N, C-alpha and C positions, 0 to 999 in steps of 0.2 A: 504494500500500500504506500503510495507516495506521501511525502511529508505534507503536501498541501491537503490531502484527504484526511490525514491524521489531525491536522490543525482545524480543518472545517468541522470535524466531529467535536473536537474540544470546544471550539468557539460556540457551536450550537448548544452544547451542554451548558456553557456559561450563561448564555442568554436565557435559556428555558428555566434554569434553576436559580436565577438571580434574585436578590432581595426584592420583595414586592410582587414577584411572579407567582402564578398558581402552584408551581412546583419548586418553590423556594426551599433550599436546603439549609440545615442548621447542624452545628456540631453538638452532639449529646454524649453523655456517658451511659453506655449500656451495661448490663450485668457483667460483661466480660471485657469492658474497655471502651475506648472512644469509637464512635461511629458518626456518619453523616446520615440524617434522615429528613423526611419532608415535614415542614411546618404545618401544612394544610391537609395532612392526611385525615381521612374520616376516622371517627373514634372507634368504630367497630364494623364488622361485616354487616351487621343489621342495618347500619346507616347506609352502607353501599347499596344494599337491596332496596331499602325504602326510598332513597333518593332517586333510584332508577325507575321506580314505578311510573309507567306511562302507557299510552295507547299504542306504542310502537310494538310491532310483532317481535316476539322473543323466541320461545321454544317451538320447534316444529318436530313432531315425532309421528311418523306414518300419517294417519289421518287426523291427528290432533294438533291444535295450535293454541298457544298462549301469548298474550301480550305481556309486557313487563308488569303491568298492573294486575292482570289476572294471575300471573305467577305469584306475585306477592300475596294476593288474597288467598290462594290455595295454600301457600306456605303458612299463612296466619291460621288457617283452619287446622293444619297439622300441629302448629305451635300450641294451639288450644288443647288439642288431644294430648300432647306431651305433658303439658303443665297440669291440666284439670282432670284428665282421665288416668294418666300414668304416673302422676306425682313427680315429674322431673323438675329438679331444682338446679340452680346455678352450680356448675362444676360437675354435674352428673354426666356420665358417658352414654351417648346414643350411637349405637353401631348401625352401619348400613352395609348390606351385602346383597347385591343383585346386579343384573345387567344394567346397561346405560338407559334405564327407563326414566321418563320425566320425574317419577316418584323419587328416584335417587336424589335428583337435584332439589326437589321440594323438601325432602326430609333433611337434607344437609342445611338448606337455608333456614328451615324451621328450627332445627337444633341449635344452630349458631346464633339465631335471633333471640332465643330464650335463655341464653347464657350457658347452655350445655356444651359439652365437648363432643364434636362429631368424630366418630371412629370410622374411617373409610377402610373397610376390610377388603382384602383381595378376594374377589369372587371366584378365583381359580383354585382357592385352597380346598383341601379335602376336609373331612369331618374333624380329624384330630387337630389340624392346623387352625380351623375355625374355632374349635373349643378352646384352644390355647389363647387366641386373640380375644375372645369374649371374656375368658377368665382373667387374663393378664390386665386387660383394660378395666375390668370391673363394670362392664356394660350393664346399665339398668334397663335399656330398651334395645331391641334389634328389629330393624326393618329388613325383611327378606322376601325374595321372590320364590317361586315354586321349587327351583333347583336347590336353593340354599335352605329352604324349609325342610326338604328331604334330608339334607345333611344334619339339621338340628334333630329331626326325628330319629336319625340313626345313631346319635351320640349315646355312649354307654351310660353316662350319668347326666341328668339335667343340670344346666348352669344355674347355680343358686341366685335367686333374686332377679333373674332375667325375665322381662316381659317381651313377647314376640308379636310384632305387627306384620300380618301377611299382606303382601303386595301382589295384586293380579292373580290371586289364588284363593280358593274357598275350600273349606272342609279339612284343613290341616289340623291334626291333633296337637301340633306344637304351637299353634297360634292362639294368642289371647285376644287379639283384635284383628278384624278384617278392615283394611284401610279404606277401601272405597265405600263400604257400608257405613262406617263411622263418620267419614267426611260428609256424606250425604245427610246424615242425622244432625251433625253439628251446624252445617250451613256456613254462611258468611259471617265471620266474627273478626274483631280486631286481634292483632298479635298481642299476646300477653305482655304487659309492661315489665321490663327487667333492665336494671342499670348495668351496662357493660362497659368496662374500661379497656383502653388499648392493650393493657398488659394482662387482661384476663385470657385464660387458655381457650383456644378455639377448636383445635383439631389434633387428632392423632392419626398418623399414617405409618403403616408398618413397612419396614425395609429389611431385606435379608442381609445378614452379616455373613462373614466368612465361616463362622461356626455357630452351631446351636440354633435356638429359636430366633425368629425375626424380632427386631427392636421397634418399639412404638416411638415414633418421632413426634414430640409434643411441641406445638407452636401456638403463639398467642395471636390475637386479632391484628396487632400492628405488624408482626412479622409477615403475615400474608398480604396485608394491604400495601405495605411498602414495596413488596415484590411486584404487585400489579402496577403501581405508579412508576416503578423503574422501567418497566416495559413501555409505558406510555411516553416517558421522556425519550427513550431510545427511538421509538417510532417517530416522535416529533422531530428529533435531530436528523433522522434518516430522510424525511420528506423535504428538509431544507437543502439537501444535496441533489444536484441535477441527475435526472434519469432514474430516480428511485420512486416508483409509484406503488404504494402498498395499501392505499385506501381509495375507494371510488371517487372519481373526479366529478365535479358538477356537470350535469348534462349527460352523464354516461348511462343513466337509467339503472345503475346498480346501487345497492345499499350495503352497508357493512354486514357480512354474513359469513359464518364459519361452519365447517362440518366437523361434528364430533364423531370420529371413527376409532377412538382409542379409549381405554378404560378410565372411568372417573376416579378409580381408586389410586391412580398415579398422579403426581403433581403436574405432569404434562397435560393430561386431560382435565384435571380438576382446576388448576390455576390458569394455564395458558389458554384453554379453550372456554371452560364454563365461567369461572369467576372473572376473567378478563373481559367478558361480554357486557357486564352491567354498566360500567362507567362510559363505555363507548356506544351503548345502545345497539349492540351487535346481535343480529339474528343468529340463533344456534340451531342447526339441523342435526338431530341426534340419530345415530345408528345403534341398534341394540347389540349387534356383533359385526365384525369387519367382513366386508365382501367388496372387493375392488370394483366389480361391475355395477353393483348397487350404488357404490359411492360415486362413480362417474355419472350414473343416471341422476342422482340427487344434485350433483354439482351443476349439471346442465339444466335441470328443472327449476332449482331454487336459486340459480345464479350465485353460487358460492364464490366468495372472494378470497377467503383465507382457509388454508388446510395445513394442519400440523400433525405430524406423526413420526414415529421412529423409522429408521431406514427401511425396514422390512415392509412397512405399510406404504410409505411414499414410493418405494420401488414397485410395489404391486400397482399403484395408481399410474406410474409411468408406463408400465407394460400395457395396461388397459387403454390408456390414452393413445398409444401407438397402434393398437390393434382393433379397437371398436368404433372409431370414427365419431365419438361423442363431441359435442361442442363444449369445450372446457375453457373457452376464451374469457370467461368472467374471472378466472383465477388470477390473482395478482401476487399471491404469496404462497409458497410451498415450504413450510418450515420443518425442521427436524429436531431431534433431541432424544434422550433416553438411551442412545448408543451411538457409536461412531458411524458416520455415513461413508460408504466407499467413495473414494475420490471421483470415480467415473460417473457416479449417480448425479453429481453436481451438474456436469455437462448434459446428462440425459434429461434433467428437469428443464434446462434451457431449451433443449431441442424439442421436447414433447409438448410444452405448453407455450402458447403464443405470447403471453405477457407476464407469466409468473416469475417472481423474483425468488431464486433459491436462497434459503437461509438456514442456519443451524445455530446451536449454542451449547454451552456446557452449564449444567446446574445439577443439584442433588435434592432429594427429599429434605435433607437437613438445611438447605439454603432456601427452601420454598420455591424451588425450580429455577431461580435466577442465578446468574454468574457471569457468563459472557454471551455475546451474540455477534453474528457476522452475516452480511447480506451480499447479494448480487455480484458485481464485478470484483469486489474485495474477496468474496468467497471463491469465485472462480480462479482468482490468482493464487489463493492459498486454500485449496480444498481439504487439506489435512488439518487446518486450524479450526479451533472453536471460537475464535474471535477475541476482541478486547473486552475488558470488564465493563459491566453496566455502571451507571454513575454512582451508585451507593455501595458498590462492592470493591473491596481491596483484595488483591491476590499477591502471593509471594511463593517462591520456591526455595526450599531449605535442604541442607545436607543432613546426614544422619545425626549430627550434633545440634541441629536446630539453627545453624548459621545461614543467613539469607544468601542465595547464590546470585550471580550476575546473569544478565540476559544471555540466553542460549545454553546455559548450564542446566543439566537435568538433576532433578531431586524431587522431593515430595511437595505436591501442591497444597498450600494452606490458604484459607479464605476467612474473611471477617466482614461483617456488615449488619445492618439492622433487620435483615430478613432471616438471620440465623435462628434455628430452632432453640427452644429453651433447654430441653433435656430429653434423654431417653426415658420413657415412662417406666417407673419402678426399677430403674437400673442406674443408681448413682455412680457406681464404679465405672461402668461403661461410658457414662457422660463425662466423668473426670478424665478418663483415659483418652477421650477423643479430642480434647483441647490441649494446646500447648500452654505453658505457664503464663504467657502473656495474652491468652484469650483467643488465639487464632485456632480455627478448626482444622484438624488434620484429616484431609480427604482420603488418603490412601491411594491417590493417583500419582503416578510418576509423570512429570511434565516439565516443559521449559517455556519461557516467555521470550519472544524475540524483541528486538530493539524498538519495534512499533507498538509493543504491548499486546501482541497477539499470543493467545494461549495455544499450546500444542500438547495434547494428552498422548503419551507414548506407551504407557504400561500401567499395571496396577500392582500396588504393594499387597493389597488385601486379596485373599483367595476367593474371588468372585467370578461368576460367569454372567455376562449380560446377553440374554437370549431374547431378541426382539423387544428390548426395553425392560424385560423382567430380570431383576437381580436374583441370582441363584447362588446361595452359599455352598461352596464345595463341601465344607465340613458336615452340613446337614444331610447332604446326599450320601456322603461317605458313611455316615452313621446309619442311615436307612439300609444301605447295601450290606453293611457289615452285620446288621441284625438278622440277616437271612442265615439259616443254619449251615448252608453250603458255601457261604462266602467267608473266607478267613480274614481277608484284608482288602481294602479298596482304595484306589486313588482316583479322584475325580478332577477333571480339567476341561478347559474350553477347546473346542474344535472349530476352525473357521467355517462359516456357512454364508453362501452368497446372498441369501434372502434375509436371514435372521441375524446376521453378524457373527454370532457364535452359537454353537450347539453344545450339548452336554456329552462328554466322553468319559469313559472309565476303563481302567485296567485293574483287574481283580485277581487275587490269589484265591483259588477256589479248590473244593474237593474234587476227587476224580469223577463223582457221579453228578456234578453240577449240570443243571439244565436251564438255559436262558429263558425259555418260555415260562417255566415255573417261576423264575425270578421276576419276570415282568408282571405276571399275575399277582405276585406278592406285593410288588411296589405300588400297585394301584391303591392299596389301603394305607400306604405309608408316605407317599409323596404326591404332590400335585402333578397333573399330567405333564406340564411343561418342565418339571424337574427330573422326570425319568430319563436316564441316559439314552440317547439315540445310538451312540456308538459304544459297543461293548467288546473289550479284549480280555481274554482270560489266560491265566497261566497256573500251573500246578506246582509252583515253587514260590518262595517268598519274593515280594517285590524288591527291586534294587534300592539300596540306601547308601548314604554317604558314610564315611568313617565314624561320624558322630551320631549315626542312626537316623538321619533325616531322609525321608522318602525322596527319591530322584524323580519328582513329579514332572519336571520340565523334560527330562529324557523320555519318560513314558509318553508324554504328550507328543513330542517330536516323532517318536517311533510310530505312533498311531497315525499321525498326519501323513507321514511318508508312506505307510502301508495303504492308506486310503487314496493316495495321490492328490491330496488337498494342499500340499505345500506350495 
């Protein structure tokens, strides 16, 4: 990126965030040190929803449509149900586990508007994982669709104190309330009054670590809102630079509209698509599950302007755009995140879509999705980069001793800013271990930053696989494999995959009578479907180790990749 473009971006930031401007920044002391944040940030997510209530069309889901005002009214009905029927009080946890139905968004808005902590559960979890999340969070209420209700019914022990609200399903023995029935009975009512401060807890999102159970990432209202506003500043700065059109121009006949084709239980879907829609009055067209052909039809019919998804999903859309002849000319932005995008896909987006600006970024659940972002020509010039930091985010790269490194030097990426999560729920030691002594968050990513401030992620310190945007902890998969009576030892690692970025591979030390089909049947009850290894290599002797006893996992991975011809 030329010096002039770097300076243009910095100049735009300075204007947009200057004293007296809507996005004015101020220095404040956070719980872990100094940060810059927005003076005029809304107090709570409730204020974000309520301020947005208008007659502008908002949610579109199959044959159903809501304006922003209608959405707020329905959320208020659910808020009444939570407070007056189910006894939810400020700080109680309200879990949501279902497909991307409108009720997911309504339940989230209702919970966070009455002071509860929304627990966005991974709907791909099996019954054991779901039971862990409900127990760990201490959920008082669960909103669940038919598939998740079946999991609740299959649990060996009921979750103590849990009240279950059935969504789009009747007759479940696990349900205490059927949502549609009770909403019709309650009717139109105001949202219950609750005082919510910026520092009050808002949500828990579970993220897989390298070992053991997933950790609940707890964030407050201000953490989330400042992330939304940082994106707004970035898009404002972008439109000041020539050739970057990411919003409908006057007279184009288009309105701001995005397609939700990724799960709401991830920050990419929850923050970048759903929550980011309110302040910009952006229409949101929801898909219950991903299908690239259906997505292309919706983009054409609803004149979608913005699409965001991990590389596997945006790659699917590119292939459909090239083969099905749909009119996708309304698309102005095709964003990424959740995993690294193959460099060749950047050019494919340019080729496949008439006007769409390719973009991507780096962020984490712990940062509330924000971190860096890169667009258009800059992205095409540096397709391996995740871009420069957003205006409220500070990045640094450190060596093993915590010393900050110079531009171009590789080390661990650390981050700080006002969007950083508060803690890992019920895990004070894990929380303490994840921060440096001076309050910077240790990401576990190996990275370098170039002289223009562009971030490049090159490896991971943590033992994680990112499969289509899903974080998979190798330790948890290894534990499940090793629990099978015919598996003596297992090493789990990533295997490159053109569509998903990474797949799950394993090399196992097994007994002579081991049977892979038997193992796969066993794993259905011990792992989520996406966690079950695609590639299985077995040996009837101990796995190779270093002199100090450490598994030679990289060697095993390299051997598998070579054998599969994927190197």
